[in-house]
ZAMARGU-4260 file (C-alpha; in steps of 0.2 Angstrom, whole numbers, plus 5000, padded with zeros to 4 digits):
<rodrens>
0) 5033/5025/5151 | 5034/5017/5134 | 5019/5013/5122 | 5016/4996/5115 | 5008/4997/5098
5) 4995/4982/5095 | 5000/4968/5084 | 4993/4972/5067 | 4990/4952/5064 | 5003/4951/5051
10) 5017/4945/5063 | 5032/4952/5068 | 5046/4951/5056 | 5057/4942/5069 | 5044/4930/5075
15) 5046/4913/5067 | 5030/4907/5058 | 5022/4890/5062 | 5024/4878/5047 | 5009/4874/5039
20) 5000/4857/5039 | 4999/4843/5026 | 5007/4846/5008 | 5015/4862/5014 | 5027/4855/5026
25) 5036/4846/5011 | 5053/4856/5010 | 5066/4852/4998 | 5080/4859/5008 | 5084/4869/5023
30) 5073/4872/5039 | 5056/4877/5033 | 5053/4889/5048 | 5069/4898/5042 | 5063/4901/5024
35) 5046/4907/5031 | 5056/4919/5042 | 5065/4926/5028 | 5049/4927/5017 | 5040/4938/5031
40) 5056/4949/5033 | 5055/4953/5014 | 5036/4955/5014 | 5038/4968/5027 | 5053/4976/5016
45) 5041/4975/5001 | 5027/4985/5011 | 5039/4997/5018 | 5048/5000/5002 | 5033/5004/4992
50) 5026/5015/5005 | 5042/5025/5003 | 5040/5026/4985 | 5023/5034/4987 | 5031/5047/4998
55) 5046/5050/4987 | 5035/5050/4972 | 5025/5064/4980 | 5040/5073/4983 | 5045/5073/4965
60) 5028/5081/4961 | 5027/5094/4976 | 5044/5100/4972 | 5040/5103/4953 | 5054/5090/4949
65) 5043/5079/4938 | 5053/5082/4923 | 5069/5084/4931 | 5074/5070/4920 | 5064/5075/4904
70) 5065/5058/4895 | 5063/5040/4899 | 5071/5028/4901 | 5086/5039/4900 | 5088/5054/4912
75) 5094/5066/4897 | 5095/5062/4878 | 5113/5057/4881 | 5113/5048/4898 | 5104/5038/4911
80) 5110/5049/4923 | 5109/5068/4925 | 5128/5068/4921 | 5133/5086/4918 | 5116/5093/4921
85) 5113/5092/4939 | 5101/5103/4948 | 5089/5101/4962 | 5075/5094/4952 | 5085/5081/4942
90) 5093/5075/4958 | 5076/5073/4966 | 5068/5064/4950 | 5084/5054/4947 | 5084/5049/4966
95) 5067/5043/4965 | 5070/5033/4949 | 5084/5023/4957 | 5073/5017/4971 | 5067/5005/4956
100) 5083/4995/4959 | 5080/4993/4977 | 5062/4987/4974 | 5069/4975/4961 | 5082/4968/4973
105) 5068/4966/4986 | 5056/4958/4973 | 5070/4945/4968 | 5074/4941/4986 | 5055/4939/4991
110) 5053/4927/4976 | 5068/4916/4980 | 5063/4915/4999 | 5044/4911/4993 | 5052/4897/4983
115) 5061/4890/4998 | 5044/4888/5007 | 5038/4877/4993 | 5020/4885/4995 | 5012/4888/4979
120) 5001/4903/4984 | 5016/4913/4992 | 5025/4909/4976 | 5012/4916/4965 | 5010/4932/4976
125) 5028/4935/4975 | 5028/4933/4957 | 5014/4946/4955 | 5023/4958/4967 | 5038/4957/4957
130) 5029/4960/4940 | 5021/4976/4948 | 5039/4984/4948 | 5043/4984/4929 | 5024/4988/4926
135) 5027/5003/4938 | 5043/5008/4929 | 5034/5008/4912 | 5019/5018/4918 | 5031/5030/4926
140) 5041/5032/4909 | 5024/5035/4900 | 5021/5048/4914 | 5037/5058/4909 | 5034/5056/4890
145) 5016/5062/4891 | 5023/5078/4901 | 5015/5072/4917 | 4997/5069/4911 | 4987/5069/4926
150) 4977/5054/4922 | 4993/5043/4919 | 5000/5051/4936 | 4984/5044/4945 | 4986/5027/4937
155) 5005/5027/4943 | 4999/5031/4961 | 4986/5018/4961 | 4997/5004/4955 | 5008/5008/4971
160) 4994/5008/4982 | 4988/4991/4975 | 5005/4984/4977 | 5005/4990/4996 | 4988/4981/4997
165) 4994/4965/4990 | 5010/4965/5001 | 4998/4965/5016 | 4988/4950/5008 | 5006/4941/5006
170) 5011/4944/5024 | 4994/4937/5030 | 4996/4922/5020 | 5012/4917/5028 | 5002/4912/5044
175) 4986/4908/5035 | 4990/4896/5021 | 4972/4889/5020 | 4961/4900/5030 | 4942/4897/5031
180) 4933/4912/5024 | 4918/4920/5034 | 4901/4921/5026 | 4885/4931/5029 | 4882/4950/5030
185) 4897/4955/5040 | 4908/4948/5027 | 4898/4957/5014 | 4900/4973/5024 | 4919/4972/5025
190) 4920/4970/5005 | 4908/4985/5003 | 4920/4995/5015 | 4935/4989/5004 | 4926/4995/4988
195) 4922/5011/4996 | 4939/5014/5001 | 4947/5012/4984 | 4934/5023/4977 | 4940/5036/4989
200) 4958/5032/4984 | 4953/5035/4966 | 4944/5051/4968 | 4958/5057/4978 | 4970/5055/4963
205) 4957/5064/4952 | 4957/5079/4964 | 4975/5080/4964 | 4974/5081/4944 | 4963/5095/4945
210) 4973/5106/4957 | 4991/5113/4960 | 5006/5103/4962 | 5008/5096/4945 | 5025/5090/4945
215) 5030/5104/4933 | 5025/5121/4929 | 5020/5118/4911 | 5012/5101/4915 | 4993/5100/4910
220) 4979/5097/4922 | 4963/5086/4920 | 4952/5102/4917 | 4940/5096/4931 | 4933/5109/4943
225) 4944/5107/4959 | 4929/5112/4971 | 4917/5100/4963 | 4928/5085/4963 | 4934/5089/4981
230) 4916/5089/4986 | 4914/5072/4978 | 4929/5066/4987 | 4923/5072/5003 | 4906/5064/5000
235) 4915/5047/4996 | 4924/5049/5012 | 4909/5051/5023 | 4902/5035/5016 | 4919/5026/5018
240) 4919/5031/5036 | 4901/5027/5039 | 4903/5010/5033 | 4919/5007/5044 | 4909/5012/5059
245) 4895/5000/5054 | 4908/4987/5052 | 4915/4990/5069 | 4898/4988/5077 | 4895/4972/5067
250) 4911/4964/5071 | 4908/4967/5089 | 4890/4961/5088 | 4895/4944/5081 | 4909/4941/5093
255) 4923/4940/5079 | 4941/4936/5085 | 4948/4952/5095 | 4960/4955/5080 | 4945/4959/5068
260) 4940/4972/5080 | 4958/4979/5083 | 4960/4980/5063 | 4944/4989/5060 | 4948/5001/5075
265) 4964/5006/5067 | 4956/5008/5050 | 4944/5020/5058 | 4959/5029/5067 | 4968/5031/5051
270) 4953/5037/5042 | 4950/5051/5056 | 4968/5057/5055 | 4969/5057/5036 | 4952/5066/5035
275) 4959/5079/5047 | 4974/5081/5036 | 4963/5083/5020 | 4951/5096/5029 | 4966/5107/5034
280) 4976/5106/5018 | 4960/5111/5008 | 4957/5127/5018 | 4976/5131/5019 | 4979/5131/5001
285) 4987/5114/5000 | 5004/5117/5009 | 5016/5105/5002 | 5021/5097/5019 | 5002/5093/5023
290) 5000/5086/5005 | 5015/5075/5008 | 5008/5068/5024 | 4991/5066/5015 | 5000/5055/5002
295) 5007/5044/5016 | 4990/5043/5024 | 4984/5036/5007 | 4997/5023/5007 | 4993/5018/5026
300) 4974/5018/5021 | 4978/5005/5007 | 4988/4994/5020 | 4976/4995/5035 | 4961/4993/5024
305) 4967/4977/5017 | 4972/4971/5035 | 4954/4975/5042 | 4945/4967/5027 | 4956/4951/5029
310) 4954/4951/5048 | 4934/4951/5046 | 4933/4939/5030 | 4948/4927/5034 | 4948/4928/5054
315) 4962/4919/5062 | 4957/4904/5072 | 4958/4906/5091 | 4974/4898/5098 | 4971/4881/5106
320) 4968/4881/5125 | 4983/4875/5135 | 4983/4857/5141 | 4979/4855/5160 | 4995/4852/5170
325) 4998/4835/5176
</rodrens>
């Protein structure tokens, strides 16, 4: 028996979106639904590609390959590729760098697809997503030139998580060009949950900067006590989960659309899974595989947290009832 995953409220990549009302219907060329369909496909590609980048960036650090290419933008003093100096570390680091070209291609395609929709908000989001790629490359270069300074490495990861979050916003805006924002304490609780989630993600990068897996044997650590920052991280996680549980009860109490409950429930599920991995990795001396899954979990938290907050703050209007037969 197969298992059907719930719709995350971002639309299937193969589902043709509904063309918006009013000015957004003005299309200069081609079928508007076709442009929106391409935009959705590319929005999902942006989300997936940046999630993959988080995992491959983690692989660079966890395998000690952070300085496999010891300079930037070149890989060696003489070449943009590790030509004549191939080893496992240089191949891993260079492979991670080449993902930038994939991200650039997706960003350009997303921008041109958004242009085809003639929807200014989608175009603005596409521009910001595209600008995140060169900014990420520059921060990556600074990371290498500072011998993997842990504070710069932290910023490098946080930017990827921010791009993932914005990708979810972009996908949602395809079907909600002009949504009505919710007001009141439940919306405020949703934003408090968002804030606590990003505090957890940030402190997680600080924990990483205090422990092993620096990316290179000679790279510096941030000098903080791993035990103390890990405890701070755990406290923040407890607050994050507590706010999410409160949000779930609040969403049910005010009878928001079913998608809102589903999104917050998924957030709670991802939190529990991520917390379990974090707990086990801490008490098993941070095995590489578990740390890699924890990085993937951070990317999923960024995505699902954004979906949950949008589902509460910008709930989708219920579908109109079908007209009576006859």
